[in-house]
N, C-alpha and C positions, 0 to 999 in steps of 0.2 A: 504490499499498499504504500502510495505517495502524500506526501502530506509538506505542501508550499508553507511555510512561514513567515508569514511578514507582520512592520507596528510602525507604530508612530510616525501616523503619516499626517496628520497636522491640517488638514485638509482645511486649507485660508487662513492658513501662516504668512505675516508679514515680517520680512529683516529690518526692522526699525519701518520709515515708509514708503518698502521696497515689495509690493505685492509678488508673490510668489507661486500665485496658480496657473500661469500657464506651463511653468515648467512640472508643476505637479500635475495637469492634464498629460504631460508628455512621461512622467513615469510612473503612472499608471496604466498608460498603454504600457508600458515595458514592464511590467508585474503581468497583466494579461497574457500578455505574448510571452514571458517564460512558464506563465502556469498552462498554458496550450500546450507550448512546445516540449514542455518535462513533461506532460502527460498528469498532472495530479489530482489527486483522486478529491483530495480534500483541503481548503485556504482556511487558517487561523488568523486573524485578525487580531493581534496583543492589547487593544487599546491606543488611546489618543486619538479618533477616529477622524475628530477637530483639535484644531486650533483654542476654540472659546466654546462658551454655554450657548454662546450664542451664533454661529456662524451666518455670513456669510450665503446668499443662495447660489451662488455659482459653487460656492462650495458643496453644500446638501444636496445640491445634482450632483456632480461629479462622483461624492459617497456613493448614493445607489446607482448611478450610469457604472462605475466601476465594480460595485459588488455585484448586479445583476449578472453583467458580462463573467465575472467568475465566475459564476454559477453555474456557464456551459447549458444553459434553457435546462435550471433545473437538477441537471445528473450530478453535477457537484456541489456538496453542501458545503459554507460558508458561513464560519463560527467568526463573528463580530463581537468585544468585549469593551467595555468600557473603559475609557483610563481615566487618570485625574483631571483633565482637561475635556471630559465630556461632561456633558449634562446625562446622566443615567436616564430620567425621565423621557429627554428627547430619543435617547439610543432605544429605549424598548418602546417607544409611542409606534413606529410604524410594524412592529413585529407580526400582526395575522397577517397581513398584507403579504410582508415579506415574504413568511415561512411560506407561503404557496408559492416564488417564486427558487426558494430555496436555501436563501439568507436567512442564519438565527442569530437574534441579537438578544447579548445579554446584559443590559446596561447597569440595575439594580442586584446586589450578591443575592437578594432571596429569587431569581426569577425562577420559574419550571416551565420549562418548553414541554407540553406537552404532545404525548405520543402522536404522530401521523404518518401517511404515506403519502409523495411527491410522485403524480402519475407519470412513469419510463425513469424512472428517478431512484433517491436511496426512501429509507424508510428511519424512522425512528423507533428503535423498538422499545427503551427501556430508558424513564426520562424521573427526575428527582431535583431538590432546591441543590443547583449547583452541579449539574450531572446530565448526561445524555449520551444513551448511547447508539451510534449508528450504522444500519447495514447497510453498506453496497451491495449492489443486485452483482458485479463480477468479481463479488470475496467470499469465498464459503466464510470468516468468520468477520466479528463489526469491530468498529474502533471506537470506543469507549473514551467522554474529555471529563476533567473536573473541571467545574471554569469557578472561577474568582475575580469579578473586574474587581475595580476599584472602589475602595471607602474608606475611610479615615478609620481610625481605631476604633473611637467609639461606633460608628455605623458597621464598622463587622460585627462587631462585639453584639449588639444589636440583632442582627442580621442573623449571627452564626447562633444566637440563642443562649447567649453565652448567662451563668445564673450567676456568678460572682462577677459583676462589672471589673474588678481589681485581675480577672485573670488574666494572666500575657496572652498577647496577642499570638507566640510564637505556640505556643501549649494553646491554645484556641484551634488553631489553623491546621494545626497538625492533628489535634481532634477530629475536628468535620473531613479533614481532607481523607485520613486513614479509615475512618467509618465509612466514606464513600468508597472508597477504594476495596476496603475488604467484602464491603458486601455487590462489589459488580466487576469491577478489575483480577477476576483470574488473570491463567495464561493461554486463556481462549481466545484470548484478544489483543485487539493492542492498544494500549493504554496509556492516556494523554493528560499531562494539567497545563491550563494556559490562563496565566492572570495576570494582574498589572498591579507591579507592587515591586517594591526595593527591597531586591534579595542577593545575600553574600553569601559566600564562603565560611562558618565558622571561625577566626581566625584569622580567616583574610585581609585582604588589606581591604578599606575604603574606598568604593567605587565613585570619582567624580560626577555628578549629575550635570545635567548641560547650562547653560548659561543661557536665563528666559525659561526655564524647565521650571514650573512652578516644585519645588521640593517636598517630596515625600518624606527625606531623615529630614530628623529634626533629634539633633544628638543623636544616641542609639536609640530610641526607645520605639521608630518606627522601621529598623531593621528588621527582614521578615528571616532567616537563614537559613539553607536548603535545604539542611537535616532534616530538616519538618515532611520533606517533600515522601511519600509512602516510596517504601520498597519498589510497587507493584508497577510504578508508573516507570516509560519505558523514556521519553521527553518529556522536559520539561518548557516552553514555551514562553517567554516572556515580552514584555512591553514596559520601556519608563526610560530606558537610558539609552543616546540613539548612537552608540561604538558597536558593532558587530563584537560577544563576547559569549564564550563559556566558563561561566563564575565556578565553576564546580563545587566540590562539598556532597558531591552524588556521585554514587554506580551509573546513574546516566547521565545525558547532556543536559543541563541546564542549563536556557541559552537565551541574551537579547542580541534578537535577529536585527536591528539597529532599525534608525529610519531611514525610509529612501530617500532622502536631501539632507544636505548640511544647514542646520538652519543658525547657528550660530558661528560666533567668526572662534571659536575655541573648537569647532568642530572640522576647519579648515584642514583642507588632506587627508580625512578621514573614505577608507574606501566604506563607503553605504552596499549594502546587502539585501537579500532575499536568502533563507533558508529551504532546503528541501531535503529532507527527510523519506528515506524507504526504509521501511517498518512493517512485523509482520510477529504472531505470537512469540514470546515465549525468546523474545533474541535483541540481540542488541544493535541498536538502529544505526543506521549507515546518514550522517547528514556532510550534505555539500552548500559548503557557503557561494551566492552564486551577487558576483559583481553587479552593479546596477552601472548603468554610463548613462542614462541620462541627466539632468539639469544643468546651474551654472557652478563652475566650481568655484572654493570661494579661498580668496588669498588673503594676505597679510603682508602690506607691503614699505620699504623704506627705503624715500630718498632721498639726496644731500644736494638734489637740483632741480630745479623743472623742467628743465628739457628733458633728464634721463626719466621723469616720471610721466612725461609726456610720451614721452619714445613708446615705455611701456605699456602706459597704457592703449596707443594704437596697433599696437604687434598681438596684444590679448582684448579681444575685442567681448569673447561672452564667458564672461567671469564678474563676479559680484567683487567688491573690496575695500579694506579698510588701509586707509593710505596713510599714512607718516612721512611729512615734511619736515627736512631739519634745516633750519636759516636763520641767517643772523638778522632778518627784519624778518616784522609783520609780512603775509603774503599779500601782496598785494592786486588791487581789483584787477588788474589787466591778468594776472599769473593765473588767477582764481577763474577764470574766465575761460582761458586758456586749457586748464584743469579739467573742467565740467563740458567745453565742448567737445572732448575727446572718447570721453567713455559714456555711457548709461551707467553705467553697476556702482558708482561711487556711493559706499552708503556713507562713510564717517571719512573724515580727511582730520588728523589730528599734527595742528603745526607744533613743530618744537623750535621754539626760539631762541639761540645761542647768541650768548652777551659776553663773548673776553677779557672785555675790560668793565664790567662790572664792578670791578673792586675799586676802580678807579673813579669813578663816578658818588660824585657828593649827594646826600639827600639835600633835595631843593626844598625849600619853603612854599608851602599853599597859601595862596591866597583868597580865602574863606569871605571875600567881598565882593566876589564876580558871581556871574548867574550858573545854572548848575552845567548846561553846555562848556563852560570854561572849566569847570572843574571839572567836569568830563574828560574833555582834552589834554587836560591837567595829567590824570589818574592814566589815559592813555598814553601820554608820553613817557611815564615813570614805569610804566608796565611792557611797554613792551618796543620803547628807547623811542620816537618816530611819534607823527602826529596822527589822527584816523584819516582814512581819508573819507570824500564825500558821501561816497556810501554810507559809509559806517555814521559819520553824522545825519546823513536822513532818517538814518532803523532808529537812532536814540530820539531822536526829534519826536517820532514817530508814538514810538515808547509813550515817552511823555505827554506827548499830545491825548492820547487813550489812554493814558491813566487821570487823565486831568479830569478827561469826559466821563471814566467808570465813580470819579468819586463827585 
């Protein structure tokens, strides 16, 4: 049985002001093509389908079209769980209609998907809170999937029925997962766990969460350790961390598949992937990471001159850039215009002003009797060792006028 694991799509994501939606359309198409080319039997999307609780209409449209295409007309079950960026109620809302298409949403941890059969497709043969068993017509054995979408610690304890609210999260999840595994996950089927949590190998290094990601780890309180995973589980499909990695700490792979695109400059240079799992009952799985090629690469570049920066920008048009410019003086308006006209993917410009003669400059006396524009000009001179240009003065005056109007 061939299972494709992906996660952290973050549809609707922006990098600062820059929309990534067009790139997301391309990479979603690539994932669908991989699923078809690899003859995937099951698709797992391990959370963070959207980037916000209220995603733009275009992102919602892209999600449904992608998931519908991944189902291969209902022949291929697609299991999509909610992550910490998703509204669980929004994820659960289309469930009755989505199920008829072969899409199985799990938004809240207490969701139970009813038994059902898709015409000319698969059948859900067993189901309860946090678990489903699927029978595919081309296999004599079923796949069992334990599903735990994201919820904070208190909500998880509530949904999973903790009698003692002080009960540790690891203990609670281990008990819940073990009960389901002992009841359903014998060695006559393929057994999978999918969840959107911050998971680590006990005693292993702390894995950094991506920049801009809503953190799940607060101290060590919300860390879930991989030794909580039942031994019957043959593969754990994780979402949340954006870099591909096998966490370890269990007899079977515990894998973050990665996000499909680099969503922050801390991810610059990362190889984004989906993971193909080949599994059969009572055997170790074979996993194959497949690199994704779509999307604009992210670069952090540093230049000593404007000319070198512009030359590199013109030679590398299809990327997004955090640009650091080192200069003895503040960047002139004409140079700033040259830079922005040379590239459409500049997200940040970080100026570093060098002043080697700083130690020889005496502190100037400030004339407090002048108007605010004069004070600003003096401040600018002391900060950048030059007078502000007309564009900066116009912006400053606009801010002052706006403030006066509001008051």
